[in-house]
Backbone of each chain as ProteinMPNN parsed JSONL, in Angstrom:
{"seq_chain_A": "MIKLSKQNHILFLLIVGLLAWLVPGGGHFILNEKKRAIIIFVAIVTTFCVGLYAGSIGVIDRVNAKPWYVAQIMNSPIVAALDPLTATGNYPVYGRPNEIGQIYTSITGLLNLLCIVNAVYLAHLHRTQTGGD", "coords_chain_A": {"N_chain_A": [[-1.121, 3.812, -80.847], [1.272, 4.002, -81.633], [2.487, 5.776, -80.112], [2.32, 5.025, -77.774], [4.298, 2.792, -78.018], [6.514, 4.027, -78.111], [6.844, 5.723, -75.653], [7.214, 3.555, -74.031], [9.283, 2.702, -75.049], [11.265, 5.04, -74.319], [10.962, 4.798, -71.557], [12.21, 2.403, -71.016], [14.828, 2.9, -72.012], [15.388, 4.77, -69.751], [15.094, 3.1, -67.435], [17.6, 1.386, -68.177], [19.397, 3.16, -67.878], [19.165, 4.229, -65.558], [19.597, 1.634, -64.269], [22.204, 1.159, -64.944], [23.741, 2.882, -63.356], [22.916, 2.853, -60.702], [24.219, 0.214, -60.218], [27.213, -0.38, -61.096], [27.925, -1.654, -64.734], [25.27, -2.546, -64.777], [23.367, -1.771, -66.361], [24.422, -2.82, -68.814], [24.003, -5.501, -68.233], [21.407, -6.037, -67.879], [20.77, -5.885, -70.639], [21.772, -8.257, -71.759], [24.608, -8.205, -71.94], [26.575, -9.876, -70.702], [29.256, -10.466, -70.216], [30.516, -7.88, -70.828], [29.372, -6.502, -68.983], [30.499, -7.506, -66.338], [33.152, -7.111, -66.816], [33.056, -4.175, -66.838], [31.906, -3.516, -64.181], [33.753, -4.97, -62.185], [36.227, -3.774, -62.872], [35.434, -0.725, -62.632], [34.344, -0.759, -59.809], [36.617, -1.823, -58.337], [38.639, -0.012, -58.75], [37.63, 2.525, -57.758], [37.271, 1.525, -55.04], [40.01, 1.324, -54.497], [40.86, 4.116, -54.511], [39.199, 4.968, -52.409], [40.437, 3.566, -50.609], [43.208, 4.47, -50.601], [42.928, 7.354, -50.216], [41.031, 7.327, -48.074], [37.291, 7.57, -46.952], [37.069, 10.237, -46.586], [37.629, 11.666, -48.855], [35.396, 11.867, -50.121], [33.634, 14.784, -50.263], [31.128, 16.764, -49.948], [30.945, 19.357, -49.539], [33.392, 21.017, -49.319], [34.733, 20.034, -51.9], [33.185, 20.217, -54.258], [33.213, 19.826, -56.967], [34.665, 17.605, -57.635], [32.751, 15.79, -56.326], [30.754, 15.903, -57.968], [31.349, 14.31, -60.018], [31.955, 11.902, -58.559], [29.565, 10.994, -57.778], [28.603, 9.859, -59.927], [29.175, 7.436, -60.21], [27.795, 5.64, -58.349], [24.874, 5.708, -56.236], [25.759, 4.906, -53.726], [27.794, 6.896, -53.096], [26.495, 9.004, -52.485], [25.08, 8.325, -50.281], [27.407, 7.662, -48.651], [28.126, 10.179, -48.114], [26.909, 11.427, -45.829], [28.171, 10.598, -43.89], [30.987, 11.5, -44.182], [30.584, 14.318, -44.076], [30.422, 15.044, -41.399], [32.987, 15.596, -40.552], [34.756, 14.241, -39.722], [36.652, 12.655, -40.966], [39.466, 13.698, -41.611], [41.217, 14.631, -44.53], [44.428, 15.15, -46.468], [46.874, 16.782, -48.608], [48.701, 14.745, -50.77], [47.566, 11.812, -50.494], [44.677, 12.731, -50.302], [44.456, 13.934, -52.901], [45.198, 11.608, -54.818], [43.141, 9.906, -54.107], [40.808, 11.437, -54.596], [41.098, 11.699, -57.393], [41.22, 9.116, -58.061], [38.635, 8.44, -57.368], [36.845, 10.183, -58.803], [37.56, 9.991, -61.568], [36.642, 7.277, -61.962], [34.085, 7.588, -61.716], [33.505, 9.186, -63.479], [34.042, 7.285, -65.78], [32.126, 5.547, -65.37], [29.855, 7.021, -66.19], [30.179, 7.344, -68.95], [29.892, 4.592, -69.254], [27.379, 4.193, -68.708], [25.942, 5.979, -70.825], [26.756, 4.45, -72.853], [25.543, 2.038, -72.392], [22.704, 3.112, -72.577], [22.676, 3.769, -75.124], [23.135, 1.583, -76.466], [20.837, -0.035, -75.7], [18.929, 1.412, -76.962], [19.567, 1.06, -79.678], [19.35, -1.99, -79.912], [16.491, -2.004, -79.453], [15.648, -0.823, -81.674], [16.648, -2.271, -83.474], [15.537, -4.807, -83.394], [13.008, -4.059, -84.109], [11.444, -2.78, -82.63], [10.359, -0.029, -82.615]], "CA_chain_A": [[-0.159, 2.627, -80.532], [2.754, 4.038, -81.86], [2.927, 6.649, -79.255], [2.721, 4.116, -76.454], [5.437, 2.215, -78.152], [7.743, 5.371, -78.011], [6.871, 5.963, -74.46], [7.581, 2.266, -73.843], [11.165, 2.786, -75.537], [12.069, 5.86, -73.423], [10.852, 4.414, -70.369], [13.144, 1.404, -71.043], [16.149, 3.716, -71.775], [15.37, 5.223, -68.684], [15.52, 1.755, -66.564], [18.781, 0.913, -68.551], [20.346, 4.296, -67.353], [18.967, 4.173, -63.707], [20.423, 0.549, -63.5], [23.796, 1.37, -65.239], [23.977, 3.889, -62.442], [22.775, 2.188, -59.467], [25.38, -0.786, -59.997], [28.212, -0.227, -62.501], [27.677, -2.683, -65.491], [24.023, -3.14, -64.676], [22.756, -1.393, -67.76], [24.963, -3.945, -69.935], [23.663, -6.753, -67.813], [20.051, -6.198, -68.301], [21.064, -6.088, -71.983], [22.386, -9.546, -71.859], [26.069, -8.13, -72.71], [27.274, -10.101, -69.193], [30.818, -10.298, -70.088], [30.779, -6.642, -70.694], [28.737, -6.072, -67.578], [31.257, -7.988, -65.211], [34.252, -6.472, -66.808], [32.951, -2.882, -66.216], [31.787, -3.901, -62.677], [34.9, -5.462, -61.689], [37.023, -2.496, -63.083], [34.849, 0.45, -61.775], [34.162, -1.043, -58.297], [37.967, -2.041, -57.953], [39.226, 1.57, -58.879], [36.855, 3.093, -56.678], [37.81, 1.144, -53.716], [41.469, 1.549, -54.528], [40.712, 5.476, -54.347], [38.835, 5.025, -50.829], [41.576, 3.195, -49.63], [44.208, 5.769, -50.79], [42.509, 8.497, -49.489], [39.999, 7.16, -46.912], [36.195, 8.056, -47.222], [37.076, 11.435, -46.435], [37.793, 12.198, -50.2], [34.039, 12.398, -50.639], [33.335, 15.787, -49.75], [30.189, 17.534, -50.954], [30.912, 20.826, -49.483], [34.546, 21.627, -49.968], [34.944, 19.742, -53.123], [31.846, 19.941, -54.987], [33.238, 19.488, -58.354], [34.752, 16.307, -57.41], [31.986, 15.021, -55.758], [29.773, 15.661, -58.951], [31.988, 13.238, -60.872], [32.136, 10.746, -57.728], [28.173, 10.576, -57.586], [28.236, 9.2, -61.224], [29.609, 5.963, -59.639], [26.612, 4.97, -57.838], [24.063, 6.449, -55.16], [26.365, 4.612, -52.844], [28.384, 8.049, -52.747], [25.644, 9.863, -51.776], [24.696, 7.465, -49.078], [28.629, 7.903, -47.857], [28.34, 11.503, -47.81], [26.51, 12.138, -44.493], [29.488, 10.144, -42.477], [32.196, 12.497, -44.222], [30.116, 15.798, -44.03], [30.542, 15.455, -40.171], [34.438, 16.22, -40.653], [35.455, 13.191, -38.651], [37.766, 11.832, -41.69], [40.043, 14.636, -42.737], [42.33, 14.075, -45.523], [45.007, 16.292, -46.821], [47.985, 16.279, -49.389], [49.066, 13.743, -51.844], [46.496, 10.705, -50.392], [43.654, 13.153, -50.865], [44.603, 14.209, -54.448], [44.804, 10.561, -55.311], [41.729, 9.484, -53.732], [39.815, 12.254, -55.243], [41.426, 11.637, -58.724], [40.709, 7.838, -58.694], [36.89, 7.892, -57.55], [36.201, 10.898, -59.793], [37.828, 9.164, -62.954], [35.729, 6.202, -62.169], [32.725, 8.161, -61.791], [33.406, 9.481, -65.399], [33.902, 6.034, -66.591], [30.768, 4.986, -65.132], [28.903, 7.716, -66.664], [30.512, 6.808, -70.087], [29.231, 3.084, -69.484], [25.919, 4.541, -68.607], [25.447, 6.278, -72.018], [26.996, 3.584, -73.736], [24.39, 1.369, -72.24], [21.601, 3.604, -73.193], [22.824, 3.818, -76.568], [23.147, 0.113, -76.904], [19.334, -0.308, -75.408], [18.396, 2.257, -78.241], [20.168, 0.228, -81.068], [18.775, -3.238, -79.607], [15.312, -1.945, -79.697], [15.135, -0.17, -83.025], [17.023, -3.193, -84.75], [14.675, -5.533, -83.286], [11.675, -3.576, -84.703], [10.384, -2.077, -81.488], [9.882, 1.17, -82.729]], "C_chain_A": [[1.217, 2.899, -80.415], [3.269, 5.076, -80.849], [3.136, 6.082, -78.007], [4.113, 3.369, -76.421], [6.763, 3.05, -77.801], [7.783, 5.545, -76.502], [7.349, 4.811, -73.57], [9.172, 2.235, -73.74], [11.743, 3.822, -74.512], [12.03, 5.699, -72.047], [12.236, 3.161, -70.084], [14.68, 1.975, -71.12], [16.288, 4.103, -70.397], [15.869, 4.427, -67.411], [16.857, 1.397, -66.966], [19.73, 1.845, -67.77], [20.393, 4.219, -66.031], [19.816, 3.0, -63.501], [21.85, 0.778, -63.9], [24.368, 2.181, -64.01], [23.919, 3.542, -60.956], [23.856, 0.984, -59.323], [26.168, -0.724, -61.447], [28.065, -1.573, -63.422], [26.373, -2.979, -65.567], [23.251, -2.915, -65.871], [23.098, -2.616, -68.959], [24.251, -5.345, -69.599], [22.365, -7.109, -68.182], [19.852, -6.531, -69.938], [21.736, -7.167, -72.728], [24.013, -9.487, -72.552], [26.666, -8.358, -70.969], [28.668, -10.15, -69.16], [31.246, -8.714, -70.108], [30.471, -5.946, -69.434], [29.834, -6.195, -66.205], [32.489, -7.271, -65.392], [34.252, -4.905, -66.283], [32.705, -2.775, -64.713], [32.894, -3.751, -62.21], [35.986, -3.971, -61.743], [36.548, -1.17, -62.219], [35.116, 0.261, -60.329], [35.863, -1.308, -57.673], [38.485, -0.745, -57.657], [38.725, 2.412, -57.872], [37.492, 2.648, -55.369], [39.309, 1.347, -53.508], [41.736, 3.26, -54.187], [40.23, 5.654, -53.031], [39.852, 4.787, -50.149], [42.652, 3.982, -49.536], [43.909, 6.948, -49.994], [41.624, 8.67, -48.445], [38.615, 7.74, -47.625], [36.217, 9.571, -47.271], [37.208, 12.184, -47.812], [36.319, 12.549, -50.775], [33.608, 13.545, -49.87], [32.451, 16.834, -50.438], [30.296, 18.972, -50.736], [32.197, 21.658, -49.902], [35.314, 21.076, -51.112], [33.979, 19.359, -54.008], [31.946, 19.488, -56.493], [33.864, 18.005, -58.451], [33.741, 15.526, -56.961], [30.613, 14.78, -56.799], [30.289, 14.541, -59.685], [31.828, 12.075, -60.051], [30.635, 10.363, -57.652], [28.049, 9.723, -59.133], [28.368, 7.821, -61.011], [28.308, 5.168, -59.489], [25.923, 5.902, -56.603], [24.66, 5.955, -53.982], [27.189, 6.073, -52.164], [27.527, 8.802, -52.049], [25.248, 9.219, -50.426], [26.191, 7.569, -47.997], [28.692, 9.228, -47.191], [28.048, 11.941, -46.373], [27.685, 11.643, -43.467], [30.697, 10.983, -42.537], [31.928, 13.954, -44.007], [30.201, 16.029, -42.393], [32.148, 16.064, -39.897], [35.259, 15.277, -39.672], [36.414, 12.445, -39.437], [38.546, 12.988, -42.614], [41.326, 14.21, -43.488], [43.039, 15.06, -46.468], [46.044, 15.846, -47.881], [47.703, 15.485, -50.388], [47.762, 12.716, -51.75], [44.927, 11.429, -50.855], [43.411, 13.687, -52.541], [44.359, 12.692, -55.159], [43.553, 9.825, -55.195], [40.545, 10.021, -54.51], [39.663, 11.889, -56.826], [40.725, 10.058, -59.314], [39.163, 7.696, -58.476], [36.422, 8.995, -58.561], [36.407, 10.386, -61.285], [36.682, 7.976, -62.969], [34.426, 6.445, -62.261], [32.578, 8.402, -63.014], [33.379, 8.404, -66.224], [32.706, 5.513, -66.625], [29.761, 5.761, -66.079], [29.084, 7.342, -68.5], [29.954, 5.344, -70.368], [27.887, 3.675, -69.514], [25.338, 5.102, -70.137], [25.656, 5.228, -73.116], [25.76, 2.327, -73.581], [23.234, 1.611, -72.913], [21.412, 3.434, -74.461], [22.444, 2.169, -77.062], [21.704, -0.426, -76.862], [18.516, 0.171, -76.642], [18.526, 1.366, -79.407], [19.256, -1.265, -81.002], [17.142, -3.07, -80.079], [14.712, -1.532, -80.978], [15.706, -1.474, -84.07], [16.108, -4.407, -84.584], [12.949, -5.149, -83.578], [10.878, -3.169, -83.861], [9.846, -0.763, -81.651], [9.53, 1.466, -84.374]], "O_chain_A": [[2.072, 2.451, -79.651], [4.488, 5.222, -80.762], [3.976, 6.509, -77.215], [4.869, 3.244, -75.458], [7.803, 2.631, -77.294], [8.925, 5.504, -76.045], [7.839, 5.055, -72.468], [9.965, 1.921, -72.852], [12.713, 3.45, -73.851], [12.832, 6.273, -71.31], [13.003, 3.144, -69.122], [15.58, 1.552, -70.395], [17.327, 3.771, -69.826], [16.701, 4.81, -66.589], [17.498, 1.002, -65.991], [20.685, 1.419, -67.12], [21.431, 4.15, -65.373], [20.735, 3.107, -62.689], [22.696, 0.536, -63.04], [25.565, 2.033, -63.761], [24.764, 3.906, -60.139], [24.347, 0.847, -58.202], [25.742, -0.976, -62.574], [28.091, -2.628, -62.788], [26.111, -3.759, -66.483], [22.54, -3.797, -66.353], [22.305, -3.149, -69.736], [23.966, -6.172, -70.465], [22.084, -8.193, -68.694], [18.976, -7.268, -70.392], [22.156, -7.135, -73.885], [24.525, -10.289, -73.333], [27.049, -7.471, -70.206], [29.271, -9.889, -68.119], [32.223, -8.338, -69.461], [31.125, -5.034, -68.928], [29.996, -5.347, -65.327], [33.021, -6.779, -64.397], [35.115, -4.427, -65.547], [33.327, -1.933, -64.066], [33.264, -2.655, -61.79], [36.37, -3.325, -60.767], [37.209, -0.693, -61.296], [35.926, 0.938, -59.696], [36.155, -0.92, -56.542], [38.749, -0.375, -56.513], [39.515, 3.006, -57.139], [38.19, 3.419, -54.71], [39.761, 1.523, -52.377], [42.783, 3.597, -53.634], [40.809, 6.526, -52.384], [40.265, 5.5, -49.235], [43.1, 4.23, -48.417], [44.695, 7.414, -49.169], [41.373, 9.752, -47.916], [38.708, 8.308, -48.713], [35.395, 10.144, -47.987], [36.862, 13.366, -47.827], [36.113, 13.343, -51.692], [33.182, 13.298, -48.741], [32.861, 17.616, -51.296], [29.844, 19.776, -51.551], [32.176, 22.67, -50.602], [36.433, 21.527, -51.358], [33.95, 18.228, -54.492], [31.045, 18.932, -57.122], [33.505, 17.284, -59.382], [33.882, 14.343, -57.269], [29.732, 13.931, -56.661], [29.427, 13.718, -59.99], [31.539, 11.066, -60.694], [30.495, 9.163, -57.414], [27.161, 8.873, -59.189], [27.659, 7.04, -61.645], [27.862, 4.307, -60.249], [26.602, 6.804, -56.113], [24.193, 6.484, -52.973], [27.196, 6.297, -50.954], [27.871, 9.257, -50.959], [25.156, 9.994, -49.474], [26.085, 7.554, -46.771], [29.144, 9.448, -46.067], [28.803, 12.706, -45.773], [28.011, 12.24, -42.442], [31.386, 11.266, -41.558], [32.841, 14.749, -43.787], [30.052, 17.194, -42.025], [32.358, 16.937, -39.055], [36.236, 15.61, -39.001], [37.072, 11.596, -38.837], [38.401, 13.2, -43.818], [42.257, 13.549, -43.025], [42.355, 15.758, -47.216], [46.147, 14.638, -48.095], [46.586, 15.459, -50.904], [46.964, 12.687, -52.687], [44.139, 10.837, -51.593], [42.344, 13.762, -53.15], [43.443, 12.56, -55.971], [43.028, 9.213, -56.125], [39.593, 9.38, -54.955], [38.598, 11.788, -57.436], [40.086, 9.802, -60.334], [38.475, 6.991, -59.214], [35.464, 8.626, -59.241], [35.477, 10.389, -62.091], [35.933, 7.823, -63.934], [33.643, 5.666, -62.804], [31.652, 7.936, -63.677], [32.788, 8.451, -67.303], [32.187, 5.061, -67.646], [28.905, 5.122, -66.69], [28.087, 7.108, -69.185], [29.622, 4.965, -71.491], [27.292, 3.556, -70.585], [24.288, 4.613, -70.553], [24.919, 5.116, -74.095], [25.197, 1.816, -74.549], [22.688, 0.799, -73.66], [20.363, 3.061, -74.987], [21.601, 1.799, -77.879], [21.297, -1.155, -77.767], [17.647, -0.489, -77.21], [17.532, 0.994, -80.03], [18.558, -1.601, -81.959], [16.614, -3.827, -80.893], [13.564, -1.793, -81.336], [15.284, -1.631, -85.215], [15.88, -5.059, -85.603], [11.965, -5.836, -83.301], [9.672, -3.113, -84.1], [8.947, -0.361, -80.912], [9.064, 2.551, -84.721]]}, "seq_chain_B": "MLFISLIFIEHRQGGTKMSAVAFVIATFTSPENISTNPQSMLWLLPLVAAIAVVYKATKVPTIKLGPFLKEAVLLFGSIIVFMIVTALVLCVLAWLITE", "coords_chain_B": {"N_chain_B": [[29.78, -20.122, -46.988], [32.295, -20.139, -46.101], [33.029, -17.733, -46.313], [31.385, -16.229, -44.279], [32.409, -17.637, -42.221], [34.8, -16.533, -42.342], [34.117, -13.792, -41.969], [33.561, -13.672, -39.295], [35.862, -14.472, -38.225], [38.164, -13.448, -35.596], [40.463, -11.096, -34.739], [43.345, -10.295, -33.086], [44.347, -7.298, -32.011], [46.528, -4.976, -30.643], [45.684, -5.858, -28.054], [42.869, -5.569, -28.361], [40.0, -7.093, -29.283], [38.963, -7.51, -32.688], [36.825, -7.596, -35.235], [36.772, -9.205, -38.622], [35.535, -7.82, -40.528], [35.066, -5.331, -39.459], [37.936, -4.578, -39.283], [38.582, -4.311, -42.108], [36.7, -2.359, -42.849], [37.838, -0.265, -41.488], [40.304, 0.239, -42.667], [39.4, 1.996, -44.672], [38.899, 4.31, -43.483], [41.065, 5.691, -42.912], [43.846, 7.722, -44.318], [46.018, 6.457, -46.447], [49.647, 6.654, -46.289], [51.099, 8.549, -48.269], [53.831, 9.729, -50.081], [55.496, 12.891, -51.412], [57.078, 11.953, -53.449], [59.181, 10.949, -56.321], [58.279, 8.281, -57.011], [55.53, 8.192, -56.017], [54.222, 9.018, -58.571], [53.575, 6.223, -59.686], [51.178, 5.643, -58.929], [49.602, 6.272, -60.774], [49.211, 4.143, -62.79], [47.552, 1.977, -62.006], [45.065, 3.366, -62.266], [45.186, 4.371, -65.192], [45.224, 1.489, -66.325], [42.581, 0.722, -65.68], [41.218, 2.834, -66.793], [41.852, 2.071, -69.545], [40.608, -0.51, -69.609], [37.938, -0.082, -69.295], [37.246, 1.692, -71.194], [37.584, 0.187, -73.397], [36.105, -2.138, -73.033], [33.811, -0.76, -73.686], [33.947, -0.345, -76.577], [34.644, -2.375, -78.048], [33.301, -4.686, -80.634], [32.661, -7.393, -79.923], [33.096, -9.415, -77.143], [36.008, -11.034, -76.609], [38.488, -12.899, -74.77], [41.4, -12.932, -75.815], [41.571, -10.927, -78.144], [40.475, -8.511, -76.851], [42.049, -8.431, -74.312], [44.105, -7.629, -75.617], [43.756, -5.382, -77.381], [43.258, -3.61, -74.87], [45.786, -3.624, -73.612], [47.098, -2.234, -75.354], [46.015, 0.154, -75.525], [46.512, 1.113, -73.057], [49.433, 1.09, -73.389], [49.777, 3.05, -75.155], [48.693, 5.365, -73.919], [50.47, 5.471, -71.436], [53.157, 6.067, -73.137], [52.215, 8.419, -74.267], [52.008, 10.205, -72.253], [54.657, 9.778, -71.031], [55.999, 11.155, -72.966], [54.872, 13.674, -73.203], [55.399, 14.564, -70.397], [58.231, 14.655, -70.687], [58.544, 16.718, -72.798], [57.36, 19.089, -71.125], [59.421, 18.865, -69.292], [61.6, 19.591, -70.653], [60.774, 22.288, -71.558], [60.518, 23.274, -69.226], [63.025, 23.498, -68.434], [64.26, 24.951, -70.499], [63.126, 27.461, -70.07], [63.957, 28.169, -67.404], [66.799, 28.004, -67.583]], "CA_chain_B": [[30.039, -20.443, -45.343], [33.676, -19.588, -45.813], [32.819, -15.98, -46.361], [30.657, -16.309, -43.178], [33.548, -17.744, -41.166], [35.912, -15.396, -42.543], [33.813, -12.485, -41.612], [33.569, -13.949, -37.622], [37.36, -14.599, -37.568], [38.651, -12.517, -34.759], [41.969, -10.735, -34.899], [43.761, -9.588, -31.71], [45.025, -6.13, -32.218], [46.961, -4.217, -29.418], [44.778, -6.299, -26.709], [41.509, -5.465, -28.411], [39.455, -7.699, -30.394], [38.41, -6.792, -34.055], [36.292, -8.727, -36.372], [37.482, -8.966, -39.906], [34.721, -6.871, -41.432], [35.577, -3.937, -38.939], [39.072, -4.442, -39.506], [38.407, -3.958, -43.367], [36.058, -0.923, -43.017], [38.742, 0.687, -40.607], [41.078, 0.632, -43.648], [38.79, 2.956, -45.413], [38.496, 5.639, -42.919], [42.146, 6.445, -42.444], [44.459, 7.984, -45.627], [47.412, 6.013, -46.809], [50.641, 7.474, -46.062], [51.681, 8.712, -49.713], [54.845, 10.846, -50.009], [55.514, 13.507, -52.744], [58.478, 11.531, -54.108], [58.691, 10.441, -57.734], [57.519, 6.923, -56.839], [54.051, 8.114, -56.035], [53.661, 8.539, -59.68], [53.396, 5.232, -60.128], [49.809, 5.496, -58.453], [48.671, 6.188, -62.06], [49.465, 3.051, -63.39], [46.328, 1.011, -62.222], [44.138, 4.014, -63.16], [45.372, 4.008, -66.498], [44.576, 0.278, -66.86], [41.215, 0.962, -65.446], [40.589, 3.829, -68.211], [41.66, 1.288, -70.774], [39.935, -1.845, -69.813], [36.64, 0.173, -69.294], [37.041, 1.967, -72.349], [37.593, -0.927, -74.59], [34.687, -2.609, -72.727], [32.469, -0.248, -74.128], [34.173, -0.056, -77.598], [34.796, -3.677, -78.942], [32.046, -5.21, -80.838], [32.196, -8.72, -79.154], [34.105, -9.457, -75.923], [36.939, -12.268, -76.596], [39.611, -12.563, -74.107], [42.742, -12.57, -76.322], [41.546, -9.627, -78.587], [39.959, -7.727, -75.933], [43.527, -7.923, -73.692], [45.347, -7.109, -76.652], [43.224, -3.861, -77.328], [43.456, -3.098, -73.535], [47.041, -3.371, -73.395], [47.69, -1.453, -76.3], [45.607, 1.49, -75.065], [47.315, 1.359, -71.672], [50.797, 1.33, -73.54], [49.758, 4.372, -75.799], [48.344, 6.406, -73.022], [51.73, 5.925, -71.043], [53.957, 6.476, -73.779], [51.855, 9.853, -74.409], [52.324, 10.823, -70.668], [55.923, 10.057, -70.991], [56.449, 12.172, -73.972], [54.394, 15.049, -72.413], [56.435, 15.004, -69.49], [59.686, 15.22, -71.339], [58.235, 17.973, -73.313], [57.249, 19.913, -70.128], [60.785, 19.197, -68.362], [62.24, 20.508, -71.62], [60.149, 23.479, -71.535], [60.909, 23.923, -67.793], [64.462, 23.507, -68.354], [64.619, 26.138, -71.29], [62.704, 28.801, -69.255], [64.707, 28.567, -66.257], [67.912, 28.323, -67.964]], "C_chain_B": [[31.421, -19.927, -45.348], [33.761, -18.367, -45.49], [32.252, -15.829, -44.737], [31.765, -16.429, -42.191], [34.526, -16.958, -41.15], [35.51, -14.163, -41.846], [33.813, -12.604, -39.439], [34.834, -14.357, -37.34], [37.496, -13.226, -36.85], [40.198, -12.079, -34.734], [42.214, -9.87, -33.421], [44.873, -8.431, -32.12], [45.441, -5.2, -31.196], [46.101, -4.485, -28.135], [43.332, -5.938, -27.445], [41.255, -6.205, -29.295], [38.829, -6.807, -31.523], [38.09, -7.728, -34.958], [37.021, -8.144, -37.767], [37.017, -7.68, -40.775], [35.305, -5.428, -40.611], [37.141, -3.778, -39.342], [39.329, -3.683, -40.911], [37.775, -2.667, -43.618], [37.077, 0.137, -42.474], [39.718, 1.411, -41.661], [40.77, 1.768, -44.677], [38.478, 4.214, -44.92], [39.827, 6.293, -42.561], [43.091, 6.56, -43.923], [45.618, 6.929, -45.549], [48.343, 6.99, -46.59], [51.548, 7.599, -47.569], [52.553, 10.116, -49.704], [54.818, 11.395, -51.416], [56.591, 13.408, -53.449], [58.039, 11.033, -55.58], [57.804, 9.155, -57.707], [56.17, 6.983, -56.825], [53.315, 8.258, -57.415], [53.419, 7.369, -60.253], [51.809, 4.859, -59.772], [48.94, 5.681, -59.988], [48.538, 5.034, -63.087], [47.96, 2.09, -63.377], [45.075, 1.842, -62.564], [44.09, 3.915, -64.586], [44.857, 2.68, -66.87], [43.255, 0.245, -66.532], [40.623, 1.511, -66.523], [40.573, 2.768, -69.301], [40.927, 0.141, -70.741], [38.18, -1.262, -69.91], [36.157, 0.7, -70.652], [36.736, 1.047, -73.604], [36.328, -1.873, -74.533], [33.57, -2.118, -73.385], [32.787, 0.101, -75.772], [34.104, -1.256, -78.513], [33.262, -4.184, -79.201], [31.699, -6.435, -80.149], [33.692, -8.784, -78.266], [35.017, -10.805, -76.1], [38.14, -11.933, -75.873], [40.898, -12.27, -74.743], [42.493, -11.115, -77.264], [41.19, -8.696, -77.72], [41.389, -7.309, -74.893], [44.353, -7.16, -74.532], [45.03, -5.373, -76.979], [43.435, -3.164, -76.031], [44.92, -2.58, -73.355], [47.491, -2.148, -74.29], [47.305, -0.061, -76.142], [46.324, 1.707, -73.924], [48.724, 1.759, -72.194], [50.861, 2.647, -74.141], [49.423, 5.394, -74.786], [49.478, 6.921, -72.197], [52.979, 6.49, -71.84], [53.501, 8.061, -74.022], [52.141, 10.727, -73.088], [53.77, 10.997, -70.803], [56.422, 11.328, -71.693], [56.146, 13.783, -73.65], [55.112, 15.467, -71.262], [57.761, 15.46, -69.862], [59.622, 16.539, -72.016], [58.083, 19.063, -72.383], [58.675, 20.136, -69.591], [61.744, 19.99, -69.285], [62.125, 21.873, -71.595], [60.729, 24.242, -70.414], [62.248, 24.415, -67.795], [64.86, 24.897, -69.171], [64.164, 27.559, -70.636], [63.583, 29.096, -68.233], [66.228, 28.763, -66.414], [68.494, 29.777, -68.228]], "O_chain_B": [[31.668, -19.163, -44.414], [34.426, -17.909, -44.561], [32.986, -15.146, -44.024], [32.057, -15.509, -41.426], [35.13, -16.647, -40.124], [36.329, -13.505, -41.203], [34.034, -11.716, -38.617], [35.044, -14.644, -36.162], [37.094, -12.152, -37.297], [41.055, -12.963, -34.708], [41.467, -9.063, -32.867], [46.027, -8.671, -32.474], [44.506, -4.497, -30.812], [45.829, -3.611, -27.312], [42.465, -6.196, -26.609], [42.035, -6.249, -30.246], [38.322, -5.697, -31.367], [38.871, -8.555, -35.427], [37.604, -7.076, -37.954], [37.677, -6.865, -41.42], [35.934, -4.571, -41.234], [37.468, -2.663, -39.749], [40.06, -2.695, -40.993], [38.213, -1.914, -44.489], [37.139, 1.266, -42.96], [39.966, 2.617, -41.692], [41.614, 2.346, -45.362], [37.937, 5.101, -45.581], [39.801, 7.364, -41.955], [43.091, 5.568, -44.652], [46.068, 6.646, -44.439], [47.991, 8.167, -46.669], [52.481, 6.855, -47.873], [52.139, 11.241, -49.422], [54.357, 10.8, -52.39], [57.127, 14.354, -54.027], [56.888, 10.783, -55.94], [56.746, 9.063, -58.33], [55.497, 6.136, -57.412], [52.173, 7.838, -57.595], [53.016, 7.408, -61.415], [51.273, 3.881, -60.294], [47.805, 5.247, -60.186], [47.807, 5.083, -64.077], [47.398, 1.625, -64.369], [44.104, 1.279, -63.067], [43.115, 3.449, -65.176], [44.012, 2.675, -67.765], [42.631, -0.456, -67.329], [39.724, 0.971, -67.169], [39.543, 2.522, -69.928], [40.547, -0.305, -71.824], [37.318, -1.917, -70.495], [35.1, 0.387, -71.199], [35.899, 1.177, -74.497], [35.678, -2.292, -75.491], [32.56, -2.77, -73.648], [31.941, 0.804, -76.325], [33.573, -1.175, -79.621], [32.319, -4.155, -78.41], [30.537, -6.597, -79.775], [34.834, -8.412, -78.533], [34.491, -11.771, -75.548], [38.807, -10.936, -76.152], [41.552, -11.352, -74.249], [43.288, -10.201, -77.046], [41.878, -7.702, -77.952], [41.74, -6.142, -74.719], [45.123, -6.252, -74.221], [45.808, -4.427, -76.857], [43.835, -2.004, -76.137], [45.224, -1.431, -73.036], [48.183, -1.224, -73.863], [48.042, 0.852, -76.514], [46.849, 2.821, -73.919], [49.29, 2.673, -71.596], [51.775, 3.41, -73.829], [50.057, 6.44, -74.929], [49.72, 8.117, -72.042], [53.75, 7.279, -71.294], [54.382, 8.919, -73.972], [52.485, 11.908, -73.134], [54.243, 12.131, -70.729], [57.052, 12.263, -71.198], [56.878, 14.763, -73.785], [55.434, 16.647, -71.123], [58.307, 16.472, -69.423], [60.5, 17.387, -71.858], [58.651, 20.1, -72.726], [59.141, 21.264, -69.431], [62.522, 20.849, -68.871], [63.098, 22.627, -71.605], [61.243, 25.36, -70.44], [62.612, 25.482, -67.3], [65.582, 25.769, -68.689], [64.83, 28.59, -70.731], [64.0, 30.249, -68.129], [66.885, 29.471, -65.65], [69.654, 29.918, -68.616]]}, "name": "protein", "num_of_chains": 2, "seq": "MIKLSKQNHILFLLIVGLLAWLVPGGGHFILNEKKRAIIIFVAIVTTFCVGLYAGSIGVIDRVNAKPWYVAQIMNSPIVAALDPLTATGNYPVYGRPNEIGQIYTSITGLLNLLCIVNAVYLAHLHRTQTGGDMLFISLIFIEHRQGGTKMSAVAFVIATFTSPENISTNPQSMLWLLPLVAAIAVVYKATKVPTIKLGPFLKEAVLLFGSIIVFMIVTALVLCVLAWLITE"}
């Protein structure tokens, strides 16, 4: 019984982490932290869109800018969905717009990673404090 | 309904018809013209604001508009001041090395 509870707990943490990655703020939303979730969603999505606006979707480049891509993918799986579009090389971007676009989109990815970790930690605290484990 | 009607608004651009959605999507397919002048450093301000807001959203125990805004603005100011101080120190170092 205790083992099953632990498995449920881990599954719950995984679901929270996955939700937080799928939609920025989603992990906090499921934990009933709605204000926090809205703030995170608006801040991350807006900043990500500003990055894409400045540098175009060409800043998502899995081949030539792999380290940046690793950070960008933390935003959401949408980044992976955009990747085939940009892999064709139809959206070239160089110079300052490229730098600004990459910095914006990558920093928002790392911020979302912070939010994912925070949501999972909060989920763990909620469960342990309510006697779930 | 308003959103749907906005989607189907058609703009006339250079003689060709373009829907509002296509226009918005098109803005994300070509980069902005950003030169390498000192003014381009202002692009860091929205990013710092986002960092301050998201970081504080994960840190404060309860979200209340007044205290939250105060904390976020304080962090925003701290980051900007630290960056200015760092930039000044680097400028002085560069000046000392090149003189």
